C-alpha positions as CSV (number, residue, x, y, z in Angstrom):
1,M,-12.2,18.8,-48.3
2,S,-12.0,19.5,-44.5
3,R,-12.7,17.3,-41.7
4,R,-13.8,18.4,-38.5
5,A,-13.8,16.5,-35.3
6,V,-15.6,17.8,-32.1
7,V,-14.8,16.1,-28.5
8,I,-16.8,17.1,-25.6
9,G,-14.5,17.2,-22.3
10,A,-11.4,18.2,-21.9
11,G,-10.2,15.5,-19.1
12,L,-7.8,12.8,-19.8
13,S,-9.9,10.3,-22.1
14,G,-11.0,13.8,-24.3
15,M,-7.7,14.8,-25.0
16,L,-6.4,10.9,-25.9
17,A,-9.3,11.2,-28.5
18,A,-8.1,14.4,-29.6
19,A,-4.8,13.4,-30.0
20,V,-5.8,10.2,-32.0
21,L,-8.1,11.7,-34.2
22,S,-5.6,14.7,-35.6
23,A,-3.2,11.2,-36.0
24,A,-6.2,10.3,-38.0
25,G,-6.5,13.2,-40.3
26,A,-9.0,15.7,-38.9
27,D,-8.0,18.6,-40.7
28,E,-9.9,20.5,-37.4
29,V,-10.0,19.0,-33.9
30,V,-12.2,20.8,-31.8
31,V,-12.3,19.9,-27.3
32,V,-15.4,21.4,-25.6
33,D,-15.5,21.7,-22.3
34,R,-17.6,24.3,-20.2
35,D,-14.6,24.7,-17.5
36,E,-12.0,27.4,-17.6
37,L,-8.8,25.2,-17.9
38,P,-5.2,26.1,-15.5
39,D,-2.3,26.7,-17.1
40,G,-0.7,24.5,-14.9
41,P,-1.3,21.2,-12.6
42,E,-4.3,23.1,-10.7
43,H,-7.6,21.5,-9.6
44,R,-10.9,22.0,-11.4
45,R,-14.5,21.7,-10.8
46,G,-15.0,19.3,-13.7
47,L,-13.7,16.2,-12.0
48,P,-15.4,15.4,-9.1
49,Q,-12.5,13.0,-7.8
50,G,-9.9,15.5,-9.1
51,R,-8.3,16.1,-5.1
52,H,-8.1,12.0,-4.5
53,A,-5.9,9.3,-5.3
54,H,-5.2,8.0,-8.6
55,L,-3.0,5.6,-9.6
56,L,-2.0,5.4,-13.2
57,M,-1.0,1.3,-13.9
58,A,1.0,-0.2,-16.5
59,G,-1.3,-1.3,-18.8
60,G,-2.9,2.1,-19.1
61,L,0.6,3.9,-19.2
62,T,1.5,1.6,-22.2
63,A,-1.7,2.0,-23.7
64,M,-1.1,6.4,-23.4
65,E,2.8,5.9,-24.6
66,E,1.4,3.8,-27.9
67,L,-1.4,6.6,-28.4
68,L,1.0,9.6,-27.7
69,E,4.5,8.2,-29.5
70,G,7.1,10.3,-28.9
71,A,6.2,12.9,-26.2
72,E,7.6,10.5,-23.6
73,L,4.7,10.6,-21.3
74,R,6.4,8.6,-18.6
75,K,9.6,10.9,-18.9
76,R,7.5,13.9,-18.9
77,L,5.2,12.8,-15.8
78,L,8.4,11.9,-13.5
79,A,10.7,15.0,-14.8
80,A,7.3,16.7,-13.3
81,G,7.4,14.9,-10.1
82,A,5.6,12.2,-10.4
83,H,6.5,8.8,-8.8
84,E,7.1,5.4,-10.0
85,I,6.3,2.6,-7.5
86,P,7.2,-1.0,-8.3
87,L,4.3,-3.2,-7.4
88,N,6.9,-6.0,-6.0
89,S,8.8,-4.0,-3.5
90,G,7.4,-0.2,-3.4
91,M,4.3,-1.0,-1.5
92,V,3.3,-2.1,1.8
93,A,-0.1,-3.4,1.6
94,L,-2.8,-5.1,4.0
95,T,-5.3,-7.2,2.1
96,P,-8.1,-8.8,3.3
97,E,-6.0,-12.1,3.5
98,G,-2.9,-10.3,5.5
99,W,0.4,-8.5,4.4
100,L,1.7,-8.5,0.7
101,R,5.5,-9.8,1.0
102,R,8.1,-7.4,-0.9
103,W,10.0,-9.3,-3.4
104,R,13.2,-8.5,-5.0
105,R,12.4,-10.0,-8.0
106,A,11.0,-7.7,-10.4
107,G,7.0,-6.6,-11.5
108,P,5.0,-3.9,-12.9
109,S,5.0,-0.4,-12.0
110,M,2.6,2.3,-11.9
111,L,2.9,6.2,-11.6
112,T,1.5,8.5,-9.0
113,C,0.4,11.6,-8.9
114,T,-1.9,14.2,-8.6
115,R,-4.7,13.8,-11.4
116,A,-4.2,17.5,-11.9
117,L,-0.8,16.7,-12.8
118,L,-1.7,14.1,-14.8
119,D,-4.3,15.9,-17.3
120,W,-1.7,18.9,-17.4
121,V,1.1,17.1,-18.8
122,V,-1.2,15.0,-20.8
123,R,-2.9,18.0,-22.0
124,E,0.3,19.9,-22.8
125,A,1.7,16.9,-24.9
126,V,-1.6,16.7,-26.9
127,L,-1.7,20.6,-27.6
128,E,2.3,20.4,-28.6
129,R,1.6,17.9,-31.0
130,A,-1.5,18.1,-32.5
131,P,-3.7,21.3,-34.6
132,V,-6.2,20.6,-31.4
133,R,-8.5,23.8,-30.3
134,I,-10.0,24.1,-26.9
135,R,-13.6,25.8,-26.9
136,K,-15.2,26.8,-23.8
137,A,-18.7,26.2,-23.9
138,A,-21.6,23.6,-22.9
139,V,-22.5,20.9,-24.6
140,V,-26.6,20.9,-24.5
141,G,-27.7,18.5,-26.9
142,L,-26.6,16.6,-30.4
143,T,-27.5,18.0,-33.8
144,G,-28.8,15.5,-36.8
145,S,-30.9,12.4,-36.3
146,A,-30.9,8.5,-34.7
147,G,-28.9,7.8,-38.3
148,Q,-26.2,10.3,-37.9
149,V,-24.8,13.1,-35.8
150,R,-24.0,15.9,-37.7
151,G,-23.1,18.3,-34.9
152,V,-23.3,19.6,-31.4
153,R,-25.5,22.5,-29.7
154,L,-23.2,24.5,-27.3
155,A,-24.8,26.9,-24.8
156,E,-22.9,30.1,-24.9
157,P,-23.5,33.7,-23.5
158,G,-24.6,34.9,-26.8
159,G,-26.9,31.8,-27.2
160,D,-27.4,28.6,-28.4
161,T,-24.7,28.1,-31.1
162,D,-24.7,24.3,-33.4
163,L,-21.5,23.2,-34.1
164,D,-21.2,20.6,-36.9
165,A,-18.7,17.8,-37.0
166,D,-17.8,14.7,-39.0
167,L,-17.2,12.8,-36.1
168,V,-18.7,13.5,-32.3
169,V,-16.6,11.7,-29.7
170,D,-18.3,12.3,-25.9
171,A,-15.5,12.0,-23.2
172,S,-17.6,14.1,-21.0
173,G,-16.8,12.0,-18.2
174,R,-19.1,10.5,-14.9
175,G,-21.2,13.9,-15.6
176,T,-21.8,12.9,-19.2
177,R,-25.9,13.7,-20.3
178,V,-25.5,11.2,-23.3
179,V,-28.8,9.5,-22.4
180,S,-31.1,12.4,-22.8
181,W,-28.9,13.8,-25.8
182,L,-29.1,10.9,-27.7
183,D,-32.8,11.0,-26.9
184,G,-33.4,14.3,-28.6
185,I,-32.6,12.7,-31.9
186,G,-34.7,9.6,-31.6
187,V,-32.3,7.1,-29.6
188,T,-33.8,5.8,-26.9
189,G,-33.9,2.7,-24.7
190,V,-30.7,2.7,-23.5
191,R,-30.1,0.1,-20.6
192,E,-28.3,2.1,-17.5
193,Q,-27.0,-0.2,-14.2
194,A,-26.1,1.3,-11.5
195,V,-24.2,0.3,-8.7
196,D,-23.3,2.1,-5.6
197,S,-21.7,0.7,-2.3
198,G,-22.0,4.5,-1.2
199,L,-18.3,4.7,-1.1
200,V,-17.4,8.2,0.5
201,N,-13.7,9.3,-0.2
202,A,-11.5,11.4,2.2
203,S,-8.6,13.1,1.3
204,R,-5.7,15.6,2.6
205,L,-2.4,16.0,1.3
206,Y,1.0,16.5,4.0
207,R,4.3,17.5,3.4
208,V,6.5,14.4,3.5
209,P,8.4,14.1,6.8
210,E,12.1,14.5,6.4
211,G,14.0,11.3,5.8
212,A,10.6,9.7,4.1
213,E,11.3,10.7,0.6
214,D,11.3,6.9,0.1
215,F,9.1,5.7,2.3
216,P,6.8,2.8,0.3
217,L,3.4,3.2,-0.8
218,T,1.3,2.2,2.2
219,I,-2.1,0.8,2.1
220,V,-5.2,-0.4,4.0
221,Q,-7.2,-2.4,1.9
222,P,-11.3,-2.9,2.8
223,N,-12.8,-6.2,3.7
224,P,-15.7,-6.9,1.8
225,Y,-15.7,-10.8,3.3
226,L,-16.8,-9.2,7.1
227,G,-20.3,-8.2,6.3
228,R,-19.8,-4.9,7.2
229,A,-18.8,-1.5,6.0
230,G,-15.7,-1.7,4.2
231,R,-13.0,1.0,5.2
232,S,-9.2,1.7,4.0
233,A,-6.7,4.5,3.8
234,M,-3.4,5.0,1.7
235,I,-0.7,6.9,1.9
236,M,0.7,7.9,-1.8
237,P,3.6,10.0,-2.7
238,V,3.2,12.9,-5.4
239,E,5.1,15.2,-6.8
240,G,6.0,18.6,-5.1
241,G,7.6,16.8,-2.0
242,R,3.8,15.5,-0.6
243,W,1.7,12.9,0.3
244,L,-1.7,12.3,-0.8
245,V,-3.7,10.6,2.3
246,S,-6.8,9.1,1.2
247,C,-9.5,7.2,3.2
248,G,-12.3,5.4,1.8
249,G,-15.4,3.7,3.4
250,T,-18.6,2.1,2.3
251,R,-22.4,3.1,3.5
252,G,-22.4,2.8,7.1
253,G,-18.3,3.4,7.4
254,E,-17.9,6.9,5.8
255,P,-15.0,8.4,7.2
256,P,-15.3,12.5,8.6
257,A,-14.2,15.8,7.2
258,D,-12.7,17.2,10.2
259,P,-9.0,16.9,10.7
260,E,-9.2,15.3,14.2
261,G,-12.0,12.6,12.9
262,F,-9.8,11.9,9.7
263,L,-7.0,10.9,11.9
264,R,-9.2,9.1,14.2
265,Y,-10.4,7.3,11.1
266,T,-6.8,6.2,10.3
267,L,-5.6,5.0,13.4
268,A,-8.9,2.6,14.0
269,L,-8.3,0.5,10.6
270,P,-7.2,-3.0,11.2
271,D,-3.8,-2.0,11.4
272,P,-2.9,1.5,12.1
273,I,0.4,2.5,10.1
274,V,-1.5,5.1,7.8
275,G,-2.3,7.1,10.8
276,R,0.8,6.9,12.7
277,L,2.4,8.4,9.7
278,I,0.6,11.0,9.6
279,S,-0.1,11.9,13.2
280,G,3.5,13.5,13.2
281,A,3.5,14.9,9.6
282,E,2.5,18.4,8.4
283,P,-0.7,19.2,6.8
284,L,-0.9,21.3,3.8
285,G,-5.0,21.9,3.9
286,D,-8.3,20.6,4.0
287,V,-10.0,17.1,4.1
288,H,-11.9,17.1,1.1
289,L,-14.8,14.6,0.5
290,S,-16.5,13.1,-2.5
291,R,-19.5,11.0,-3.0
292,S,-19.5,10.6,-6.7
293,T,-18.2,7.2,-6.5
294,S,-20.6,4.5,-8.0
295,N,-20.4,2.3,-10.8
296,V,-22.4,3.2,-13.7
297,R,-22.8,1.2,-17.0
298,R,-24.7,2.1,-20.1
299,Y,-24.9,0.0,-22.6
300,L,-24.5,1.5,-25.6
301,E,-23.6,-1.2,-27.3
302,K,-26.5,-3.5,-26.9
303,L,-28.8,-0.7,-28.8
304,P,-29.9,-2.3,-32.0
305,A,-29.3,0.7,-33.7
306,W,-26.7,3.0,-33.1
307,P,-26.0,6.9,-35.2
308,E,-23.5,7.1,-37.4
309,R,-20.4,9.4,-36.7
310,F,-20.9,9.3,-33.0
311,V,-18.6,7.8,-30.7
312,V,-18.5,7.6,-26.5
313,L,-15.9,6.9,-24.2
314,G,-14.0,6.9,-20.7
315,D,-16.2,7.3,-18.1
316,A,-19.0,8.3,-20.3
317,L,-19.6,4.8,-21.2
318,A,-18.3,3.3,-18.2
319,T,-17.8,4.4,-14.5
320,F,-16.1,2.5,-11.7
321,N,-15.6,3.1,-8.2
322,P,-12.5,5.0,-7.9
323,A,-11.3,2.9,-5.3
324,Y,-10.1,0.1,-7.9
325,G,-7.9,2.8,-9.7
326,H,-8.9,1.3,-13.0
327,G,-10.7,4.7,-14.8
328,M,-8.1,6.1,-16.1
329,S,-6.5,3.5,-17.8
330,V,-10.0,2.0,-19.2
331,A,-10.2,5.2,-21.0
332,A,-6.8,4.8,-22.4
333,F,-7.8,1.3,-23.4
334,G,-11.0,2.9,-25.5
335,A,-8.3,5.9,-27.1
336,R,-6.9,2.8,-28.5
337,V,-9.7,1.2,-29.8
338,L,-11.2,4.5,-31.5
339,S,-7.4,4.5,-33.1
340,R,-7.8,1.2,-34.5
341,E,-10.9,1.8,-36.1
342,L,-9.8,5.3,-37.4
343,T,-6.3,3.2,-38.9
344,R,-8.8,0.9,-41.2
345,G,-11.6,3.1,-42.1
346,G,-11.5,6.8,-41.5
347,M,-13.3,9.4,-39.6
348,T,-16.5,8.6,-41.6
349,A,-16.5,5.1,-42.5
350,P,-19.8,3.6,-42.4
351,G,-20.1,1.3,-38.8
352,L,-17.1,3.0,-37.5
353,A,-18.9,4.7,-34.4
354,R,-21.0,1.5,-33.4
355,R,-17.5,-0.7,-33.9
356,V,-15.8,2.1,-31.7
357,V,-18.7,1.6,-29.2
358,R,-18.9,-2.3,-29.3
359,G,-14.8,-2.2,-28.8
360,A,-14.5,0.3,-26.3
361,A,-17.4,-1.7,-24.1
362,R,-15.5,-4.7,-24.5
363,A,-12.2,-2.9,-23.0
364,A,-14.1,-1.7,-20.2
365,E,-15.9,-4.9,-19.5
366,P,-12.7,-6.6,-17.2
367,A,-12.3,-3.9,-14.8
368,W,-15.9,-3.6,-14.7
369,S,-16.5,-6.9,-13.5
370,M,-13.7,-6.7,-11.1
371,A,-15.3,-3.6,-9.4
372,V,-18.7,-4.8,-9.2
373,G,-17.8,-8.0,-8.1
374,Q,-16.6,-6.3,-5.0
375,D,-18.8,-3.9,-4.8
376,L,-22.0,-6.1,-4.4
377,L,-20.1,-7.7,-1.3
378,Y,-20.8,-5.0,0.8
379,P,-23.6,-4.5,3.0
380,D,-26.6,-1.6,1.5
381,V,-25.1,-2.0,-1.7
382,R,-27.8,-0.3,-4.0
383,G,-28.0,-1.7,-7.3
384,G,-26.7,-4.8,-9.1
385,G,-28.8,-7.4,-7.5
386,R,-27.3,-10.1,-5.3
387,P,-24.2,-12.1,-6.5
388,S,-24.8,-15.0,-8.1
389,P,-23.5,-18.2,-7.5
390,A,-20.8,-18.1,-10.4
391,D,-20.2,-14.7,-8.9
392,R,-19.8,-15.9,-5.6
393,L,-17.5,-18.9,-7.4
394,V,-15.0,-16.2,-9.0
395,S,-15.0,-14.2,-5.6
396,A,-14.4,-17.3,-3.2
397,Y,-11.1,-18.3,-6.3
398,S,-9.9,-14.3,-6.1
399,R,-9.8,-14.7,-2.5
400,R,-7.6,-18.0,-2.2
401,M,-5.5,-16.4,-5.2
402,M,-5.3,-13.3,-2.8
403,R,-4.2,-15.5,-0.2
404,A,-1.7,-17.8,-1.9
405,A,-0.3,-13.9,-3.0
406,T,0.7,-13.5,1.0
407,G,3.4,-15.5,0.3
408,S,4.0,-17.2,-3.1
409,F,5.8,-15.0,-5.9
410,T,3.8,-16.3,-8.1
411,A,0.4,-15.8,-6.9
412,A,1.6,-12.2,-6.4
413,S,2.5,-11.9,-9.6
414,V,-0.9,-12.8,-10.8
415,M,-2.5,-10.0,-8.8
416,W,0.3,-7.6,-10.2
417,D,-0.5,-8.1,-13.5
418,L,-4.4,-8.3,-13.0
419,M,-4.4,-5.1,-10.9
420,S,-1.9,-3.6,-13.4
421,L,-5.1,-4.1,-16.3
422,R,-1.9,-5.8,-18.1
423,T,-3.9,-8.9,-19.3
424,P,-7.6,-10.1,-18.7
425,P,-8.7,-11.7,-15.6
426,T,-8.6,-15.2,-17.4
427,R,-5.2,-14.7,-16.6
428,M,-6.2,-16.0,-12.9
429,F,-7.0,-19.5,-14.7
430,R,-4.0,-20.5,-16.4
431,P,-2.1,-23.9,-14.9
432,T,0.8,-22.1,-13.0
433,A,-1.8,-19.2,-11.7
434,A,-4.2,-22.3,-10.5
435,L,-1.4,-24.4,-9.0
436,A,-0.5,-21.5,-7.0
437,A,-3.7,-20.5,-5.3
438,L,-4.6,-24.4,-5.0
439,T,-1.3,-24.6,-3.4
440,G,-1.5,-21.8,-1.3
441,P,1.1,-19.7,0.4
442,P,4.2,-21.5,0.8
443,L,5.8,-18.7,3.4
444,P,3.9,-18.3,6.5
445,P,1.5,-15.1,7.2
446,L,3.0,-12.0,8.3
447,T,2.2,-10.8,11.6
448,E,3.2,-7.1,10.4
449,P,4.4,-4.8,7.9
450,P,7.3,-5.8,5.8
451,L,9.2,-2.6,7.3
452,T,13.2,-2.6,6.9
453,D,14.5,-1.1,10.1
454,R,14.9,2.2,8.7
455,E,11.6,2.4,7.6
456,Q,10.5,1.3,11.2
457,A,12.3,3.7,13.0
458,L,10.5,6.3,10.5
459,V,7.4,4.9,11.9
460,R,8.2,5.3,15.7
461,Q,10.0,8.9,15.0
462,L,6.9,10.4,13.5
463,D,4.3,8.4,15.6
464,R,2.3,10.6,17.7
465,S,-0.4,9.0,18.1
466,G,-0.4,7.6,21.6
467,L,-1.3,3.8,20.6
């Protein structure tokens, strides 16, 4: 008998889920999305954070390459213009505890490109390899009952249409309506939590200045320990010989949308390096703002009963403040859970949907804890309550580890592993890591960015700030 799977959402999470379902033996996979998908790496309305910085961490890339085995995803992205950034040497970062050093010893890497390019490359890789069909429509509900979902209801120009399925995956992202959809089939009592620091993102593209093609990714991180709004800025190399410059400010420290104010914002940070660099670079468009940045968790795995044949993945399950760069990796981890469970039992196996939702929730927990644990430290944060004594203890220990990382390769390696989502947060408490945190940095703190002579000369050459 023919098996059909329906995936709601054609973003990263949805296309990875579609690939998994096809590999698991679905005869037909239909991906439903309300957007007209572009033919190339172009922004689309359904991705509210699409114009801002996205970092594909090592843990997430590894999961994606496992799911798209043989597609050579890393090679495809690099060939399309993405950049590979080694965390040990290819990044200049001012943390709340000081400048991180650049080390010659190896460390994990991350890929940088526009979100539009990443989504397009993944979508093309999936469509080349799997019998996946994309259908433009809006999902307005689920069909079936509280015991078993049987498909989705679509709103189309000719009226509502029911599309039957043996398995439905909600990968519709930050704007999901999963709670109301569940309510429509009699599943109620979903507990939700939102922690909103009020972060506003402002981003603008620039042409990479001549001679700056290999300039390191540069970031001034926000400081949550000062009792005031967090402010940050980052220069990230992306495809097409461009810099994507993203600023972020929590409630009370939001970046402006006008070009002059955008530049002033970067120059007013604890170190003006981002502003000095872009003051002499050619802008390639307007400043784009986004306020869709809160952490949102839907505790679907806590419900006493869960409908068969309905899975929720990615941002539809847990959404993170994009400042931490973990959303794409967590989406890949969720798709990997789906793949594992399908291998064990098949699309219609009893209890499969609940096992996937629970597994995806566990995979999201480390990123959720890191994001919320930091956001709760900012003033005027909404939701989440106040940090508990345990939260404050972990925060103090994490801060001590970061301070050690400014002058200790061992501590820096711990932070790289956590940032890359290659290891669980317990990595910080292993004996060698704990010793590094307690001992502190053996090297003195840096008083200025760790730039080479050539990089320093380039900053001076570009600087039009008058500082």
